[in-house]
Structures are given as structure tokens and as C-alpha cells.
N, C-alpha and C positions, 0 to 999 in steps of 0.2 A: 400282817400284823394282828394280833388279838384284839378284838373290838374294845375290850374296856381297858385297853392301854392306850386309847386316842382321846379318852376324855379328861380335860384339866380337873385338877384335885378342887372340891368346894373352896378351898383356902384361897386360891389362886383366883377363882372366879370373884369371890368377895373382895379380896385386895384391890383387884383391878378396877371393879365397880365402883367401889368406894373411892379409890384414887383419881379414876376418871371424871365421876360425878363431882369429886371436891372441886377437881380443876376448871370445871364449866358445868354448871347446873343444868344446862339446856340438852335437849335431844337431839340437836343438828350436828351429828357426827357425819362428815363428808370423806370417806377414805380418799388418800393421797393418790393418783393413779402413777403408773410406772412411765418414765419417760420413751418416746419413741426408740424403739429398738432393745428396750431394756424390759427384763423380764422379771417375776416376780416368783419365789419360790411357794407361797402358799396364798391363797387369795384372802384369807382370814387371819393373814398378819400384815395387813396393811398399815401405815402409818395414819392416824387419824389429825383432823385439822384442829384439834383442843391445845391451846395454850402450853408451852410446855412449862415445866415448873422452874423456879428460880434456883440458882443453885444455893444450897444451904438453907433451903425452906423445909418448912413441917413435912410436905410431902416427899422430899428426897428424904428425908430421915425416916419416915414410915417404911420405906422400901428396904430398910436395914443395911443399906450399903456401907461398905468400909470406907474409912477415911481416904485410901487411893483412888477408889471408885468415885467417890464425891469429888476428890480433885482432877480427874478424866473428866467427869461430867460437867465441871466447871469449865476446863478448857475447850472442849467440844460444843458446849452451850456460847462461850464468848466467841467462838471462831466459827460460827455457823456460815458466815459470808466469806470465809477464808478457812476451809477444813486444814486440819495439822495433817502430817504424814505420820505414820506409826513411831519413826525415829524420833520427831519432835514430841511425841507423847510420851516415849519411853525417858529420853532425855530429862523432860520435866519431872516425871514421877521419880526417876533414879535420883535425881539432884534433889528432890523434897523429903523423900521417904528411904532411900537406899534399896528399893527392891531390886531385883533381879529384873531382867528384861522379859522371860518368860512370863515372871508373874505380872506384868504390864498388860501383855497381850491376852491373859485370861481375864483379868479386870475389864478390859474392853468386851470380852465375850460375855461377862457375867451381865454388864450394862444391857446388852443386846435382848437379854431376858425381858426387859421392860420398855426399851426404847428401839426404835428403827434407827440404826447408824449404818447408814450406806456408804459401802467402798466404792470409790470412784479412782480410776487411774487420771492422774493430770498430766498437763503438757510435759512436766518435768518427768514423767514415765513412772513415778512413784504413785502408791497407794494413798489416797487421802479420805480421811473419815469424817462424815456429814451427818450430823446429827437432826434428824428429819422431824420425829416425833413420837407420840406414844405408839406402842402398840394396842391393838385391838384385844390381844388374847395372850396369855403366856407362850413363850416359845417353846418347841417341841423338846427342849433338854430340860424342861419342869414339869413335864408329862411322866408320871413315873410308869415303871414297866410293871404289868400286872403279875399278880401274884401265881397264876397259871404258867405262864411264860417263863417267870424267874423259877419256879419249880423245875420246868423242863429243862433249861439251860444248866440247873446244877444237879442235875438227875447223876450224871456221871460220878459225880462227887470225887474228881481229880482235876488238877489243874492242868488246862491246856497245853501249858508252857513248861513247866518243869515236871510235871507228873506227881507231885505230892498229893496226898489224901488228907482230910481230916481224921479219918479211923486210924492210920497208920503213921502219920507225921504230924498231927495235932495242927495243922494249919487251917485258917478259916477263909473259906471262899467267897469271891463276891462276882458279880455279874459284870463284865466288861464289854465295850463296844469295840468290836476289831478296827473298825473306821471310827474314830472319834467324832462325836457330834458336831464339833467345830469345823470339821471338815465335811460334814453332809452327812455323816452316819446317822442310821434312825434305830428305831427299836425293834425291828424285824428280827425275827428269831435266827436269821441268816448271820446277823451282823453282832449276834452275842455268844461271849464263850465264858466259861469258869475260869478264874484266875485266882492265885491265893494272893494274900495280901501284898508278899514280898514283891512278887512279878507285877501286880496290878501296879504299885509306888513306882517300880522302875520301869515300867512302860510308860505312864505318865511323864515321868521325868525326860525318857528318850524322846518322846512325842514333842514334848514342851520345846525342844531343842529347834523345831520346825516351825513354832508357833508365827515367826516372822513371815513366813511365806503360806499362812493357812488359806489366803484367798486363791492363790496361785493352785494350790492343792485341789481346793473345793471345786474349782472349775474342771480341772481335768479330771478328777475321779466321776463326774457327771457322764462320761462317754462310756458307751456298751463295749467298744472294742478296746482291747488291750494294747495293740498297737498305737490308736487312737490317744488313749490314756498318757501312754509314754511319750508319745510325740507332743502334745499340746502341754504337757508337764515341763518339756525341755524348752518347749518356746516359750512359755510365761517367763521363765528364767532370762530370756533375752540374752543367751550367750553365755551366761555367768555358769560356773561348774555346779553341777549337780550332785549329791552324793548317791551312791547305787542303794543304798540302805532305802532311801525314800522312792526312788525309782521302783524297788520291790514291792513297796508299800502300795503305791499307786498303781502297778501293774497289775498287783492281784486284790484290788479293790471289790471287783466284781465276780472273778473267777480265779481261783488260787493259779499263780503262774508259775511253775517248778522251774523253768529256766526263762527267767525275763531277758537276760543278756542274749539269747537268740531273737527275741522280738526286736532288741535293737539293732542286731544284724540285720536282720529282715527290712528293717526301715531304710537301711542304706540301700538295698537294693533297690527302692524306690527313688533314689538320687540325693537322700539325706546324706550331709557329712557330719558324722558324728565322731568327737574325738575322745578319748579316754585317757586319765593321768592316774597313777598311785602315788599316795602322800604315805611315805613313812614314819612321820613324827606326830601323829595324831592320836595319842593313848598307847595302846599296847599290840595292837594290829594294825596291818596294812588297810588304809582306807581307800576305795576307786571311786572316782567322779567321772563323769560324762559331759559333754559339752556339745551342743547343735551348733555348728557354724552356720550351716546353710539348711534350710527346710522346704520341701516340696509341697504344694498345695493338694490336698488329698482329693482323689480323682473320684468318679462315679462307682458306685457299687461297694459289695463289703472290701475291706482293707486286704483281707486273706487272700481273695480271689485277685486283686491287683498284683500282689506279691508273687500269687503262681504264674500270671501273666509274665512278670518281669524276669522270673527264674526261665520261664521257657524260651523267653526271646535270648537271654544270655547264653542258654545252652545251644539254639540254634546259630547262635554268632558263632560259638566256639565249633561247632561241625561245619559252618562252612569257611572256618580258617580265618573269621574276621577279629577273633579275639584270643588270646593266648591261653592256653590252659592252667 
């Protein structure tokens, strides 16, 4: 990442300094440490122990949040001892404002620019959203991409998806995050691409259909090996059907996978039971879904080596007549 892409804008610093100091004029800022076994993505984005602003207060208005965001904040604030699920938040906002579910998910993400909202899986198996405190610094998606990096990404002057160009087709190009920031994507140049406005808008709408699974996706994308990314995604859905499009996105999060279906087949060689299903009544094309009904624990060492060992064992059994060809 370019060095000048890592510094927050002065406006962000002034806003956070003013709001935090207005909330508590003392200098006694104590980071809230993660719970045992819990990780924190950035040490400089820990919640601070200042009192949270009251819903509807001037501090909330100063943030410039929308009416729906303010309503979500009020709900999270009121239920800090009983954090709501995303379904409860969506139902409340849809009933109040008539917004689409994907928009509600986006409002929660926007609030995370200013507050630490911890996602915790409850005993019911659902994700609950716990309002913890202020952030010490703006989140990464408020950090602008440097002009140099932006120019490098747009240098091809061609949309990476449809191939149209400003000079020949009159389109306007935008810098797009291949892996959305909400899923853990950063401003590294490897995660950026030029898209025309039409493709960029279409991609956002398409990815928004997976917003309800953003936590599961974010966890799976963290892994380096494509097999583990796919496997962890299937496990996170806990036996539910996962669309092949989403598997392809997660499989290619760090290295493009031309044949992610092969990775699925290779997991079966490690003892995983993965079923597939085709659905013919979802739009104009046939959609394929996958479901993991049995998962094996990951062994020691690289998964590629484990698969190779499993393939050799299968071949030896066949040669010895212990398995049908």
C-alpha cells in the first residue's frame, strides 16, 4: 500500500478529536482490550471508554448520519445488554422506513466508521451486534486512496469487466475494490481495478445480496490457501446451501482460481461430504449451490500436500485391488 494512502484526512481527525473531547473533556482514554481468544484487526481501532452519545443527541447529529442510521444506533444503544440480530435490525428498519435489507446492512457498516460494533455469535447460532464504544480513529474505508495509486489503477483507461473505454465509448471509470472493504478488502493496489460506472453499480448491487453473510465471508477470506477459504466458507454457513458465485469470489480472494470447482472436488478427497444442487427458477440462468454436510478437521502442513497424499493413498488402494477403478 502506498504510504500516503494510510493517513486519515485532516477533516476526519478534527471531527473525531472534537466529538471525543466533547463527550469527555478528560484525557483518560483507556482502550477496551479484546476478550480471551478474540482478535482485533487494528490496534489503533480499539474502542475507548468514553461514554457513548445518547440517541438523538447533538453528537449524533454532528456525525451527519441518516435517519435510518440514527434509528439503528438507537436500537443498538438501547440493547447493549441484549444485542439484536441483523434480522431484528432489518425488520425494525424495514417496518419504519421501508428500506431494502441490503441497505440496512450498509447502514450498520457505515456506523462502524465511528463506533466499534462487535459481531458475536450467540447461543442461538445467529450473529448479534453489540455496540461497544467509540473508535479512536476513522475506519479504513474512510481513508482515501492516494492520487498516485488511483492514477496507476486507471492507467489502462479500460473497464476491467466490460472492456469499454472513455475515449471510444464515453464511459467514466471509477476505482473499485475487488474484495469489498466490508469483507476485509483494503486499499492495496492488488485489490483495486478500474470499472465503468455501469459495471461498478451493477457489482455493488450484486454483492449487496450477500451482505447478510458479510461476517462469514470476512472470516473465510482471511485464510491464505484457496481450499481453506472455500472450506471455512462452507463451514460458516453451517449446512446451508452456498451459491457457487459466492464460492468463486471467496476462492479468488487472494489468488485468482480459474477452476474453483476443482478445489471443491479436492476437498472431497480429504473426507469432506459436499453436495451440489442446481436451481432453474432463479432468474434467466441456472444457478448452482453447494452444501457441506460433513467437514474434516484441517491436518498439519499445507492443504495441497494433504490432498496429494490422499490422492496417492487412493491410487495405491486401486493398484492393490482395494478399491474399484
